[in-house]
gemmi code that builds the backbone of each chain (N, CA, C; Angstrom):
import gemmi

chains = {
    "A": [
        ("MET", (71.906, 124.994, 103.598), (72.619, 124.317, 104.674), (74.087, 124.111, 104.326)),
        ("PHE", (74.356, 123.835, 103.039), (75.748, 123.545, 102.697), (76.605, 124.805, 102.699)),
        ("HIS", (75.998, 125.952, 102.391), (76.740, 127.203, 102.522), (77.097, 127.406, 104.000)),
        ("ALA", (76.114, 127.133, 104.853), (76.320, 127.337, 106.288), (77.491, 126.503, 106.792)),
        ("LEU", (77.667, 125.319, 106.205), (78.707, 124.416, 106.709), (79.975, 124.477, 105.876)),
        ("GLY", (80.021, 125.339, 104.886), (81.169, 125.408, 103.985), (82.244, 126.367, 104.489)),
        ("ASP", (82.434, 126.431, 105.776), (83.411, 127.348, 106.353), (83.986, 126.672, 107.585)),
        ("ALA", (85.317, 126.694, 107.714), (85.968, 125.928, 108.791), (85.544, 126.404, 110.177)),
        ("THR", (85.404, 127.726, 110.367), (85.003, 128.238, 111.692), (83.588, 127.784, 112.020)),
        ("ARG", (82.697, 127.845, 111.023), (81.310, 127.431, 111.290), (81.229, 125.935, 111.578)),
        ("ARG", (82.012, 125.136, 110.839), (82.009, 123.697, 111.129), (82.514, 123.452, 112.546)),
        ("ASP", (83.542, 124.208, 112.918), (84.100, 124.058, 114.263), (83.063, 124.439, 115.322)),
        ("ILE", (82.322, 125.523, 115.071), (81.280, 125.939, 116.016), (80.231, 124.832, 116.150)),
        ("VAL", (79.838, 124.242, 114.999), (78.831, 123.172, 115.050), (79.358, 122.003, 115.871)),
        ("MET", (80.613, 121.606, 115.619), (81.172, 120.479, 116.374), (81.163, 120.775, 117.868)),
        ("ARG", (81.465, 122.025, 118.228), (81.533, 122.350, 119.655), (80.145, 122.401, 120.291)),
        ("VAL", (79.159, 122.960, 119.602), (77.835, 122.996, 120.234), (77.150, 121.630, 120.197)),
        ("LEU", (77.596, 120.751, 119.293), (77.067, 119.380, 119.319), (77.455, 118.695, 120.627)),
        ("GLN", (78.549, 119.141, 121.225), (78.993, 118.546, 122.492), (78.265, 119.149, 123.686)),
        ("GLY", (77.485, 120.185, 123.456), (76.754, 120.804, 124.548), (76.562, 122.277, 124.257)),
        ("GLU", (75.477, 122.860, 124.781), (75.209, 124.267, 124.496), (76.323, 125.149, 125.053)),
        ("SER", (76.452, 126.307, 124.461), (77.577, 127.161, 124.817), (77.210, 128.614, 124.569)),
        ("SER", (77.744, 129.511, 125.386), (77.474, 130.942, 125.155), (78.353, 131.434, 124.002)),
        ("ILE", (77.908, 132.517, 123.364), (78.695, 133.044, 122.239), (80.073, 133.494, 122.721)),
        ("SER", (80.135, 134.065, 123.931), (81.459, 134.516, 124.398), (82.406, 133.334, 124.612)),
        ("THR", (81.881, 132.198, 125.106), (82.719, 131.006, 125.255), (83.142, 130.484, 123.884)),
        ("LEU", (82.189, 130.482, 122.948), (82.501, 130.009, 121.604), (83.576, 130.865, 120.949)),
        ("ALA", (83.523, 132.171, 121.210), (84.419, 133.109, 120.521), (85.858, 133.011, 121.028)),
        ("ARG", (86.041, 132.529, 122.260), (87.350, 132.586, 122.908), (88.508, 132.016, 122.065)),
        ("PRO", (88.400, 130.793, 121.513), (89.595, 130.265, 120.831), (89.889, 130.873, 119.464)),
        ("TYR", (88.990, 131.675, 118.921), (89.209, 132.143, 117.552), (89.899, 133.496, 117.519)),
        ("PRO", (90.831, 133.646, 116.573), (91.515, 134.941, 116.446), (90.646, 135.920, 115.648)),
        ("MET", (89.423, 136.131, 116.132), (88.532, 137.074, 115.434), (87.629, 137.720, 116.472)),
        ("SER", (86.965, 138.778, 116.044), (86.175, 139.547, 116.998), (84.920, 138.781, 117.412)),
        ("PHE", (84.379, 139.174, 118.557), (83.105, 138.640, 119.038), (82.029, 138.835, 117.967)),
        ("ALA", (82.045, 140.012, 117.321), (81.036, 140.303, 116.297), (81.147, 139.351, 115.105)),
        ("ALA", (82.383, 138.988, 114.747), (82.575, 138.069, 113.616), (82.017, 136.687, 113.966)),
        ("VAL", (82.253, 136.260, 115.211), (81.719, 134.963, 115.639), (80.191, 135.017, 115.672)),
        ("GLN", (79.668, 136.148, 116.123), (78.221, 136.335, 116.139), (77.633, 136.200, 114.735)),
        ("LYS", (78.358, 136.717, 113.740), (77.893, 136.608, 112.357), (77.856, 135.151, 111.905)),
        ("HIS", (78.921, 134.387, 112.251), (78.939, 132.962, 111.902), (77.752, 132.243, 112.541)),
        ("VAL", (77.490, 132.563, 113.810), (76.364, 131.917, 114.502), (75.048, 132.283, 113.810)),
        ("ALA", (74.942, 133.534, 113.338), (73.717, 133.964, 112.662), (73.489, 133.177, 111.370)),
        ("VAL", (74.588, 132.879, 110.634), (74.457, 132.078, 109.402), (73.937, 130.681, 109.753)),
        ("LEU", (74.508, 130.086, 110.821), (74.087, 128.746, 111.235), (72.635, 128.763, 111.715)),
        ("GLU", (72.242, 129.864, 112.342), (70.881, 129.986, 112.859), (69.885, 130.068, 111.695)),
        ("ARG", (70.245, 130.848, 110.665), (69.348, 130.961, 109.507), (69.188, 129.625, 108.804)),
        ("ALA", (70.250, 128.794, 108.836), (70.186, 127.477, 108.183), (69.457, 126.456, 109.054)),
        ("GLY", (69.043, 126.854, 110.262), (68.315, 125.937, 111.136), (69.202, 124.914, 111.827)),
        ("ILE", (70.519, 125.142, 111.812), (71.437, 124.170, 112.407), (71.590, 124.421, 113.907)),
        ("VAL", (71.537, 125.697, 114.305), (71.615, 126.027, 115.738), (70.479, 127.004, 116.083)),
        ("THR", (70.187, 127.093, 117.368), (69.280, 128.150, 117.836), (70.005, 128.968, 118.890)),
        ("LYS", (69.563, 130.198, 119.039), (70.200, 131.118, 119.972), (69.137, 131.580, 120.949)),
        ("GLN", (69.499, 131.671, 122.220), (68.531, 132.057, 123.237), (69.199, 133.019, 124.194)),
        ("ARG", (68.516, 134.077, 124.538), (69.095, 135.001, 125.504), (68.837, 134.447, 126.899)),
        ("ARG", (69.890, 134.380, 127.693), (69.734, 133.905, 129.073), (70.504, 134.881, 129.951)),
        ("GLY", (69.793, 135.774, 130.610), (70.448, 136.824, 131.391), (71.265, 137.697, 130.466)),
        ("ARG", (72.543, 137.807, 130.758), (73.405, 138.663, 129.930), (74.037, 137.884, 128.791)),
        ("GLU", (73.799, 136.576, 128.776), (74.477, 135.738, 127.791), (73.531, 135.321, 126.675)),
        ("GLN", (74.129, 135.023, 125.512), (73.359, 134.397, 124.446), (73.852, 132.966, 124.324)),
        ("VAL", (72.935, 132.019, 124.501), (73.319, 130.610, 124.527), (72.964, 129.965, 123.191)),
        ("VAL", (73.931, 129.234, 122.635), (73.750, 128.598, 121.325), (73.648, 127.098, 121.527)),
        ("ARG", (72.652, 126.493, 120.906), (72.578, 125.024, 120.952), (72.276, 124.452, 119.573)),
        ("ALA", (72.707, 123.200, 119.378), (72.510, 122.532, 118.092), (71.083, 122.016, 118.009)),
        ("GLU", (70.489, 122.151, 116.846), (69.135, 121.642, 116.629), (69.239, 120.268, 115.968)),
        ("ILE", (69.667, 119.300, 116.770), (69.982, 117.994, 116.198), (68.758, 117.338, 115.559)),
        ("ASP", (67.714, 117.146, 116.350), (66.602, 116.337, 115.864), (65.837, 117.023, 114.742)),
        ("SER", (65.778, 118.352, 114.787), (65.011, 119.033, 113.761), (65.756, 119.050, 112.435)),
        ("VAL", (67.055, 118.890, 112.483), (67.830, 119.042, 111.260), (67.756, 117.789, 110.391)),
        ("ARG", (68.026, 116.662, 110.970), (68.135, 115.483, 110.126), (67.567, 114.235, 110.790)),
        ("SER", (66.867, 113.456, 110.044), (66.330, 112.203, 110.549), (67.376, 111.116, 110.406)),
        ("ALA", (67.131, 109.986, 111.050), (68.066, 108.860, 110.960), (68.264, 108.434, 109.506)),
        ("ALA", (67.178, 108.422, 108.745), (67.284, 107.962, 107.354), (68.203, 108.889, 106.553)),
        ("ARG", (68.051, 110.163, 106.775), (68.867, 111.145, 106.063), (70.333, 111.010, 106.474)),
        ("LEU", (70.558, 110.789, 107.785), (71.930, 110.630, 108.261), (72.579, 109.398, 107.651)),
        ("LEU", (71.787, 108.314, 107.543), (72.346, 107.100, 106.940), (72.692, 107.338, 105.476)),
        ("ASP", (71.906, 108.169, 104.793), (72.233, 108.510, 103.404), (73.591, 109.214, 103.329)),
        ("GLU", (73.826, 110.105, 104.286), (75.093, 110.831, 104.271), (76.254, 109.919, 104.641)),
        ("LEU", (75.986, 108.992, 105.584), (77.017, 108.021, 105.945), (77.348, 107.139, 104.731)),
        ("GLU", (76.316, 106.791, 103.979), (76.531, 106.002, 102.765), (77.452, 106.767, 101.801)),
        ("ALA", (77.231, 108.078, 101.670), (78.070, 108.881, 100.760), (79.527, 108.871, 101.233)),
        ("ILE", (79.715, 108.969, 102.559), (81.077, 108.955, 103.106), (81.765, 107.637, 102.756)),
        ("TRP", (81.040, 106.509, 102.954), (81.657, 105.208, 102.701), (81.788, 104.897, 101.212)),
        ("ARG", (80.880, 105.398, 100.401), (81.043, 105.197, 98.949), (82.318, 105.876, 98.467)),
        ("SER", (82.598, 107.083, 98.975), (83.832, 107.721, 98.501), (85.060, 107.025, 99.083)),
        ("ARG", (84.946, 106.469, 100.307), (86.084, 105.691, 100.826), (86.331, 104.447, 99.970)),
        ("MET", (85.265, 103.761, 99.584), (85.422, 102.567, 98.736), (86.061, 102.947, 97.393)),
        ("ASP", (85.670, 104.097, 96.852), (86.274, 104.586, 95.600), (87.784, 104.751, 95.767)),
        ("ARG", (88.161, 105.359, 96.888), (89.590, 105.615, 97.096), (90.350, 104.307, 97.315)),
        ("ILE", (89.730, 103.340, 98.018), (90.370, 102.029, 98.192), (90.558, 101.387, 96.814)),
        ("GLY", (89.530, 101.478, 95.978), (89.626, 100.931, 94.623), (90.798, 101.535, 93.860)),
        ("ASP", (90.990, 102.836, 94.020), (92.107, 103.518, 93.344), (93.453, 102.998, 93.849)),
        ("ILE", (93.554, 102.758, 95.155), (94.819, 102.259, 95.720), (95.104, 100.854, 95.205)),
        ("LEU", (94.051, 100.042, 95.114), (94.251, 98.630, 94.757), (94.580, 98.420, 93.278)),
        ("VAL", (94.242, 99.353, 92.409), (94.570, 99.134, 90.994), (96.027, 99.457, 90.702)),
        ("VAL", (96.672, 100.214, 91.602), (98.073, 100.568, 91.395), (98.936, 99.427, 91.927)),
        ("PRO", (99.879, 98.892, 91.096), (100.735, 97.819, 91.608), (101.573, 98.346, 92.778)),
        ("GLU", (101.828, 97.452, 93.757), (102.594, 97.885, 94.939), (104.000, 98.278, 94.566)),
    ],
    "B": [
        ("MET", (86.491, 98.538, 91.089), (85.685, 98.566, 92.312), (84.225, 98.791, 91.947)),
        ("ALA", (83.357, 98.053, 92.611), (81.931, 98.304, 92.431), (81.240, 98.105, 93.766)),
        ("VAL", (80.449, 99.084, 94.179), (79.619, 98.907, 95.374), (78.445, 98.035, 94.942)),
        ("THR", (78.288, 96.874, 95.576), (77.272, 95.923, 95.124), (76.028, 95.951, 95.994)),
        ("ASN", (76.150, 96.448, 97.229), (74.977, 96.466, 98.095), (75.148, 97.491, 99.214)),
        ("VAL", (74.043, 98.160, 99.528), (74.025, 99.059, 100.684), (72.738, 98.765, 101.432)),
        ("HIS", (72.877, 98.462, 102.724), (71.686, 98.196, 103.527), (71.651, 99.175, 104.685)),
        ("LYS", (70.549, 99.920, 104.785), (70.452, 100.911, 105.863), (69.251, 100.581, 106.729)),
        ("ASP", (69.471, 100.569, 108.032), (68.390, 100.271, 108.964), (68.274, 101.429, 109.963)),
        ("PRO", (67.350, 102.376, 109.711), (67.258, 103.558, 110.588), (66.888, 103.210, 112.024)),
        ("GLU", (66.142, 102.105, 112.235), (65.774, 101.742, 113.616), (66.998, 101.256, 114.375)),
        ("ALA", (67.791, 100.418, 113.713), (68.983, 99.858, 114.374), (70.177, 100.801, 114.269)),
        ("LEU", (70.020, 101.925, 113.555), (71.121, 102.893, 113.355), (72.357, 102.206, 112.771)),
        ("THR", (72.110, 101.378, 111.782), (73.169, 100.572, 111.187), (73.181, 100.756, 109.678)),
        ("MET", (74.383, 100.806, 109.124), (74.522, 100.776, 107.684), (75.569, 99.734, 107.305)),
        ("THR", (75.268, 98.937, 106.300), (76.241, 97.977, 105.791), (76.460, 98.255, 104.317)),
        ("ILE", (77.718, 98.417, 103.944), (78.052, 98.657, 102.536), (78.971, 97.533, 102.075)),
        ("THR", (78.693, 97.001, 100.895), (79.497, 95.910, 100.351), (80.043, 96.334, 98.997)),
        ("ALA", (81.342, 96.109, 98.801), (81.960, 96.444, 97.520), (82.844, 95.285, 97.072)),
        ("GLU", (83.038, 95.188, 95.765), (83.889, 94.133, 95.215), (85.104, 94.760, 94.538)),
        ("PHE", (86.226, 94.098, 94.748), (87.498, 94.566, 94.194), (88.141, 93.428, 93.417)),
        ("ASP", (88.901, 93.770, 92.368), (89.599, 92.732, 91.603), (90.777, 92.168, 92.379)),
        ("ALA", (91.348, 92.958, 93.284), (92.532, 92.519, 94.029), (92.171, 91.371, 94.974)),
        ("PRO", (93.111, 90.428, 95.193), (92.849, 89.331, 96.122), (92.733, 89.828, 97.575)),
        ("VAL", (92.184, 88.963, 98.436), (91.941, 89.331, 99.836), (93.225, 89.812, 100.521)),
        ("ALA", (94.336, 89.092, 100.308), (95.578, 89.455, 101.004), (96.007, 90.878, 100.641)),
        ("ARG", (95.789, 91.250, 99.379), (96.157, 92.605, 98.950), (95.173, 93.643, 99.513)),
        ("THR", (93.875, 93.327, 99.476), (92.867, 94.280, 99.959), (93.034, 94.528, 101.460)),
        ("TRP", (93.407, 93.484, 102.202), (93.619, 93.619, 103.650), (94.666, 94.695, 103.961)),
        ("GLN", (95.633, 94.857, 103.057), (96.713, 95.828, 103.315), (96.212, 97.273, 103.440)),
        ("VAL", (95.042, 97.588, 102.866), (94.562, 98.971, 102.997), (94.165, 99.268, 104.442)),
        ("TRP", (93.962, 98.197, 105.243), (93.708, 98.357, 106.687), (94.997, 98.174, 107.490)),
        ("GLU", (95.813, 97.242, 107.046), (96.976, 96.816, 107.822), (98.159, 97.780, 107.704)),
        ("ASP", (98.256, 98.440, 106.559), (99.387, 99.334, 106.313), (98.933, 100.780, 106.565)),
        ("PRO", (99.460, 101.424, 107.621), (98.990, 102.784, 107.944), (99.186, 103.773, 106.800)),
        ("ARG", (100.238, 103.587, 105.986), (100.458, 104.516, 104.866), (99.364, 104.361, 103.809)),
        ("GLN", (98.835, 103.142, 103.656), (97.716, 102.959, 102.719), (96.408, 103.434, 103.346)),
        ("LEU", (96.235, 103.151, 104.639), (95.023, 103.583, 105.342), (94.829, 105.099, 105.244)),
        ("GLU", (95.935, 105.832, 105.405), (95.776, 107.294, 105.406), (95.503, 107.852, 104.003)),
        ("ARG", (95.656, 107.013, 102.982), (95.326, 107.479, 101.631), (93.838, 107.387, 101.324)),
        ("TRP", (93.063, 106.692, 102.173), (91.639, 106.585, 101.842), (90.695, 106.955, 102.983)),
        ("TRP", (91.171, 106.953, 104.229), (90.244, 107.154, 105.357), (89.630, 108.561, 105.321)),
        ("GLY", (90.455, 109.575, 105.160), (89.945, 110.943, 105.096), (89.692, 111.348, 103.661)),
        ("PRO", (88.765, 112.273, 103.452), (88.537, 112.769, 102.091), (89.735, 113.597, 101.624)),
        ("PRO", (89.883, 113.794, 100.303), (91.058, 114.514, 99.796), (91.288, 115.876, 100.467)),
        ("VAL", (90.207, 116.581, 100.832), (90.404, 117.892, 101.469), (90.695, 117.784, 102.967)),
        ("TYR", (90.519, 116.599, 103.549), (90.839, 116.370, 104.965), (91.686, 115.101, 105.092)),
        ("PRO", (92.901, 115.086, 104.496), (93.679, 113.841, 104.523), (94.043, 113.427, 105.948)),
        ("ALA", (94.098, 112.115, 106.153), (94.409, 111.564, 107.468), (95.902, 111.292, 107.592)),
        ("THR", (96.424, 111.499, 108.794), (97.791, 111.113, 109.136), (97.685, 110.150, 110.311)),
        ("VAL", (98.176, 108.917, 110.108), (98.060, 107.891, 111.155), (99.312, 107.948, 112.015)),
        ("VAL", (99.138, 108.148, 113.325), (100.291, 108.299, 114.213), (100.507, 107.078, 115.113)),
        ("GLU", (99.478, 106.259, 115.274), (99.602, 105.016, 116.041), (98.802, 103.985, 115.287)),
        ("HIS", (99.302, 102.744, 115.231), (98.584, 101.748, 114.432), (98.907, 100.359, 114.965)),
        ("ASP", (98.041, 99.832, 115.796), (98.250, 98.516, 116.396), (96.984, 97.682, 116.176)),
        ("LEU", (97.001, 96.888, 115.101), (95.819, 96.080, 114.778), (95.865, 94.742, 115.498)),
        ("THR", (95.869, 94.786, 116.832), (95.738, 93.562, 117.622), (94.575, 93.795, 118.587)),
        ("PRO", (93.931, 92.719, 119.106), (92.793, 92.942, 120.005), (93.202, 93.847, 121.173)),
        ("GLY", (92.423, 94.885, 121.412), (92.751, 95.879, 122.443), (93.694, 96.967, 121.948)),
        ("GLY", (94.235, 96.790, 120.765), (95.196, 97.752, 120.213), (94.512, 99.039, 119.776)),
        ("ARG", (95.329, 100.049, 119.522), (94.809, 101.373, 119.244), (95.361, 101.908, 117.919)),
        ("VAL", (94.510, 102.599, 117.225), (94.941, 103.350, 116.042), (94.610, 104.807, 116.350)),
        ("ALA", (95.563, 105.696, 116.139), (95.295, 107.121, 116.356), (95.654, 107.869, 115.086)),
        ("TYR", (94.822, 108.859, 114.761), (95.079, 109.614, 113.533), (94.538, 111.020, 113.702)),
        ("TYR", (94.956, 111.895, 112.805), (94.287, 113.191, 112.704), (94.066, 113.522, 111.243)),
        ("MET", (93.041, 114.305, 111.005), (92.744, 114.759, 109.656), (93.048, 116.251, 109.608)),
        ("THR", (93.706, 116.681, 108.552), (94.110, 118.083, 108.437), (93.248, 118.774, 107.386)),
        ("GLY", (92.588, 119.843, 107.814), (91.700, 120.578, 106.919), (92.441, 121.592, 106.088)),
        ("PRO", (91.732, 122.198, 105.145), (92.357, 123.137, 104.211), (92.980, 124.346, 104.911)),
        ("GLU", (92.509, 124.658, 106.113), (93.084, 125.807, 106.814), (94.024, 125.366, 107.930)),
        ("GLY", (94.523, 124.119, 107.794), (95.468, 123.625, 108.787), (94.784, 123.119, 110.054)),
        ("ASP", (93.450, 123.162, 110.095), (92.720, 122.673, 111.266), (92.873, 121.158, 111.362)),
        ("ARG", (93.119, 120.675, 112.583), (93.319, 119.238, 112.780), (92.170, 118.645, 113.588)),
        ("HIS", (91.708, 117.482, 113.148), (90.640, 116.775, 113.859), (91.145, 115.380, 114.176)),
        ("HIS", (91.206, 115.085, 115.473), (91.811, 113.820, 115.906), (90.771, 112.732, 116.069)),
        ("GLY", (91.187, 111.506, 115.744), (90.297, 110.361, 115.906), (91.074, 109.137, 116.347)),
        ("TRP", (90.342, 108.131, 116.779), (90.994, 106.909, 117.271), (90.113, 105.707, 116.968)),
        ("TRP", (90.761, 104.536, 116.918), (90.034, 103.268, 116.900), (90.525, 102.457, 118.090)),
        ("ARG", (89.659, 101.628, 118.642), (90.102, 100.606, 119.586), (89.718, 99.275, 118.973)),
        ("VAL", (90.703, 98.422, 118.759), (90.456, 97.160, 118.070), (89.778, 96.183, 119.034)),
        ("ILE", (88.628, 95.663, 118.621), (87.892, 94.696, 119.442), (88.329, 93.285, 119.057)),
        ("ALA", (88.352, 93.013, 117.768), (88.714, 91.674, 117.303), (89.362, 91.795, 115.935)),
        ("VAL", (90.305, 90.914, 115.659), (90.946, 90.936, 114.346), (91.363, 89.517, 113.983)),
        ("GLU", (91.061, 89.135, 112.737), (91.537, 87.865, 112.214), (91.999, 88.132, 110.792)),
        ("ALA", (93.288, 88.475, 110.674), (93.837, 88.816, 109.365), (93.790, 87.576, 108.466)),
        ("PRO", (93.467, 87.723, 107.203), (93.063, 88.953, 106.508), (91.548, 89.026, 106.276)),
        ("HIS", (90.749, 88.458, 107.201), (89.316, 88.346, 106.906), (88.379, 89.211, 107.738)),
        ("THR", (88.706, 89.461, 109.014), (87.774, 90.265, 109.808), (88.511, 91.265, 110.688)),
        ("LEU", (87.855, 92.383, 110.890), (88.369, 93.434, 111.773), (87.153, 94.114, 112.386)),
        ("GLU", (87.172, 94.259, 113.703), (86.070, 94.917, 114.396), (86.686, 95.966, 115.302)),
        ("PHE", (86.187, 97.178, 115.223), (86.771, 98.230, 116.056), (85.758, 99.305, 116.423)),
        ("GLU", (86.035, 99.965, 117.566), (85.295, 101.170, 117.934), (86.006, 102.327, 117.260)),
        ("ASP", (85.233, 103.301, 116.860), (85.743, 104.417, 116.068), (85.222, 105.681, 116.730)),
        ("GLY", (86.141, 106.507, 117.250), (85.684, 107.701, 117.959), (86.551, 108.911, 117.671)),
        ("PHE", (86.169, 110.028, 118.239), (86.936, 111.256, 118.084), (87.726, 111.536, 119.358)),
        ("ALA", (88.738, 112.373, 119.206), (89.633, 112.640, 120.320), (89.816, 114.148, 120.486)),
        ("ASP", (90.363, 114.522, 121.645), (90.657, 115.940, 121.849), (91.959, 116.297, 121.130)),
        ("GLU", (92.416, 117.532, 121.320), (93.579, 117.994, 120.565), (94.854, 117.233, 120.882)),
        ("ALA", (94.912, 116.626, 122.082), (96.094, 115.849, 122.450), (95.986, 114.403, 121.951)),
        ("GLY", (94.871, 114.083, 121.275), (94.694, 112.730, 120.766), (94.058, 111.787, 121.771)),
        ("ASN", (93.663, 112.307, 122.958), (93.005, 111.446, 123.951), (91.526, 111.295, 123.610)),
        ("PRO", (91.000, 110.058, 123.694), (89.584, 109.860, 123.393), (88.724, 110.810, 124.217)),
        ("ASP", (87.782, 111.459, 123.545), (86.914, 112.418, 124.211), (85.607, 111.718, 124.569)),
        ("PRO", (85.324, 111.536, 125.879), (84.122, 110.783, 126.259), (82.837, 111.493, 125.845)),
        ("ALA", (82.932, 112.823, 125.569), (81.732, 113.559, 125.159), (81.428, 113.331, 123.683)),
        ("LEU", (82.358, 112.726, 122.970), (82.181, 112.556, 121.529), (81.760, 111.125, 121.196)),
        ("PRO", (81.131, 110.958, 120.052), (80.480, 109.685, 119.756), (81.442, 108.558, 119.393)),
        ("VAL", (80.927, 107.365, 119.539), (81.667, 106.169, 119.180), (80.753, 105.330, 118.285)),
        ("ALA", (81.312, 104.858, 117.207), (80.591, 103.910, 116.355), (81.360, 102.587, 116.410)),
        ("VAL", (80.667, 101.489, 116.121), (81.357, 100.206, 116.028), (81.338, 99.780, 114.565)),
        ("ALA", (82.513, 99.444, 114.040), (82.617, 99.018, 112.643), (83.058, 97.556, 112.591)),
        ("ARG", (82.407, 96.800, 111.721), (82.792, 95.403, 111.502), (83.127, 95.235, 110.027)),
        ("VAL", (84.369, 94.845, 109.767), (84.856, 94.713, 108.399), (85.007, 93.227, 108.103)),
        ("THR", (84.471, 92.798, 106.966), (84.591, 91.390, 106.572), (85.110, 91.325, 105.146)),
        ("LEU", (86.177, 90.555, 104.928), (86.717, 90.364, 103.579), (86.559, 88.897, 103.202)),
        ("GLY", (85.975, 88.645, 102.033), (85.808, 87.272, 101.572), (86.319, 87.116, 100.154)),
        ("GLU", (86.775, 85.890, 99.836), (87.267, 85.621, 98.481), (86.106, 85.496, 97.509)),
        ("ARG", (86.270, 86.054, 96.351), (85.314, 85.845, 95.272), (85.820, 84.704, 94.415)),
        ("PRO", (84.893, 83.991, 93.730), (85.327, 82.839, 92.917), (86.387, 83.222, 91.877)),
        ("ASP", (86.366, 84.461, 91.409), (87.330, 84.868, 90.375), (88.656, 85.359, 90.965)),
        ("GLY", (88.835, 85.212, 92.276), (90.107, 85.616, 92.877), (90.089, 87.015, 93.464)),
        ("GLY", (89.016, 87.748, 93.244), (88.902, 89.097, 93.807), (88.402, 89.050, 95.247)),
        ("THR", (88.013, 90.218, 95.745), (87.588, 90.353, 97.146), (86.207, 90.974, 97.232)),
        ("ARG", (85.408, 90.423, 98.139), (84.154, 91.086, 98.506), (84.342, 91.622, 99.919)),
        ("MET", (84.215, 92.921, 100.092), (84.430, 93.532, 101.407), (83.158, 94.210, 101.884)),
        ("SER", (82.737, 93.865, 103.126), (81.570, 94.505, 103.731), (82.000, 95.268, 104.965)),
        ("ILE", (81.408, 96.425, 105.157), (81.661, 97.211, 106.363), (80.323, 97.570, 106.976)),
        ("GLU", (80.135, 97.110, 108.213), (78.897, 97.413, 108.933), (79.226, 98.437, 110.008)),
        ("THR", (78.502, 99.539, 110.035), (78.728, 100.581, 111.041), (77.467, 100.736, 111.871)),
        ("THR", (77.608, 100.679, 113.193), (76.461, 100.796, 114.101), (76.707, 101.917, 115.101)),
        ("PHE", (75.692, 102.723, 115.335), (75.781, 103.821, 116.295), (74.913, 103.527, 117.510)),
        ("GLY", (75.313, 104.110, 118.644), (74.543, 103.901, 119.872), (73.290, 104.763, 119.931)),
        ("SER", (73.304, 105.905, 119.280), (72.140, 106.796, 119.341), (72.118, 107.679, 118.104)),
        ("LEU", (70.954, 108.268, 117.876), (70.792, 109.198, 116.759), (71.746, 110.387, 116.915)),
        ("GLN", (71.915, 110.847, 118.152), (72.791, 111.998, 118.389), (74.234, 111.659, 118.011)),
        ("GLU", (74.654, 110.433, 118.336), (76.026, 110.042, 117.995), (76.201, 110.000, 116.481)),
        ("MET", (75.186, 109.479, 115.815), (75.272, 109.397, 114.363), (75.316, 110.811, 113.764)),
        ("GLU", (74.517, 111.704, 114.336), (74.507, 113.094, 113.863), (75.908, 113.698, 113.949)),
        ("LYS", (76.589, 113.445, 115.070), (77.911, 114.039, 115.250), (78.915, 113.486, 114.241)),
        ("VAL", (78.879, 112.163, 114.055), (79.837, 111.563, 113.126), (79.605, 112.097, 111.710)),
        ("VAL", (78.353, 112.177, 111.325), (78.059, 112.648, 109.978), (78.427, 114.124, 109.854)),
        ("ALA", (78.164, 114.899, 110.924), (78.527, 116.324, 110.893), (80.027, 116.473, 110.705)),
        ("MET", (80.794, 115.582, 111.350), (82.239, 115.687, 111.252), (82.758, 115.168, 109.921)),
        ("GLY", (81.981, 114.340, 109.267), (82.400, 113.853, 107.953), (81.744, 114.648, 106.850)),
        ("MET", (81.253, 115.840, 107.208), (80.321, 116.476, 106.294), (80.954, 117.121, 105.084)),
        ("GLU", (82.272, 117.322, 105.097), (82.836, 117.902, 103.885), (82.558, 116.982, 102.701)),
        ("GLU", (82.423, 115.679, 102.989), (82.050, 114.778, 101.900), (80.605, 114.997, 101.486)),
        ("GLY", (79.778, 115.257, 102.471), (78.390, 115.593, 102.173), (78.311, 116.846, 101.323)),
        ("ILE", (79.180, 117.795, 101.640), (79.193, 119.047, 100.878), (79.598, 118.775, 99.427)),
        ("LYS", (80.658, 117.958, 99.283), (81.115, 117.651, 97.923), (80.021, 116.948, 97.131)),
        ("LEU", (79.323, 116.053, 97.832), (78.253, 115.312, 97.180), (77.171, 116.288, 96.718)),
        ("ALA", (76.844, 117.216, 97.603), (75.801, 118.198, 97.260), (76.250, 119.047, 96.073)),
        ("ILE", (77.525, 119.426, 96.080), (78.038, 120.227, 94.968), (77.944, 119.427, 93.678)),
        ("GLY", (78.295, 118.126, 93.756), (78.189, 117.258, 92.597), (76.754, 117.185, 92.084)),
        ("GLN", (75.814, 117.125, 93.035), (74.393, 117.056, 92.635), (73.964, 118.361, 91.969)),
        ("ILE", (74.457, 119.481, 92.514), (74.102, 120.781, 91.931), (74.690, 120.879, 90.518)),
        ("ASP", (75.969, 120.435, 90.369), (76.583, 120.436, 89.036), (75.748, 119.610, 88.075)),
        ("GLY", (75.282, 118.450, 88.559), (74.470, 117.573, 87.738), (73.184, 118.261, 87.278)),
        ("LEU", (72.572, 118.985, 88.227), (71.337, 119.692, 87.886), (71.598, 120.780, 86.856)),
        ("LEU", (72.731, 121.475, 87.032), (73.045, 122.573, 86.121), (73.350, 122.057, 84.712)),
        ("ALA", (73.965, 120.847, 84.670), (74.361, 120.299, 83.367), (73.150, 119.708, 82.630)),
        ("ALA", (72.095, 119.389, 83.373), (70.938, 118.709, 82.768), (70.172, 119.639, 81.823)),
    ],
}
model = gemmi.Model(1)
for chain_id, residues in chains.items():
    chain = gemmi.Chain(chain_id)
    for i, (resn, *xyz) in enumerate(residues, 1):
        res = gemmi.Residue()
        res.name, res.seqid = resn, gemmi.SeqId(i, " ")
        for name, pos in zip(("N", "CA", "C"), xyz):
            atom = gemmi.Atom()
            atom.name, atom.element = name, gemmi.Element(name[0])
            atom.pos, atom.b_iso = gemmi.Position(*pos), 0.0
            res.add_atom(atom)
        chain.add_residue(res)
    model.add_chain(chain)
structure = gemmi.Structure()
structure.add_model(model)
structure.setup_entities()
């Protein structure tokens, strides 16, 4: 999963499909790369179980697999990690005299 | 700095983290009150924050963006609900579109910050974060995930060193 999310374009794709399902052609529009390259990024996310892809007519629709990916408890663990590192950084600021 | 307590409630979608600092309350409050200090800790080192608006009064707004390693910018905002310097701060925390306008499709969390004096002159600071839904929490964590990635890398390093 972390390989899947260790790329700025893939993170951006995840953020966008979290806001609602989207076709690959719509997803590809803002990126300065080929449709095929975006398709490859989506395939990496699909293998990691983060998104699913469905053919609908001529389009391929991508949606985030929110509930299957992480439970509330797991999300709170990650939120804890975010805040622990923020507290660390605050500690670093406070030890330096103004 | 020492994190002294973490309380997670998956049903209430709430997490409270408490840490203690040697610095007095008035000094610790400045990491919220001074935008230049805030931007040194809010975003992770690989996604540093730049604060462009900072009004810590009730109804006031804080606007910022985080810049990624490839120059990608992610905008966020706070709306201040209540503030009593230097002891309490309550705000909504959300994401914004590229122009910095709050995006109604994106999640909002409510954060409550409490600073209290310790008998030795230091500060005990608690931050409670509450989400409206599991989906909102998923989005916030997904957007903060570079820290999750670093944590995972740290865990892998730990395993390799063992």
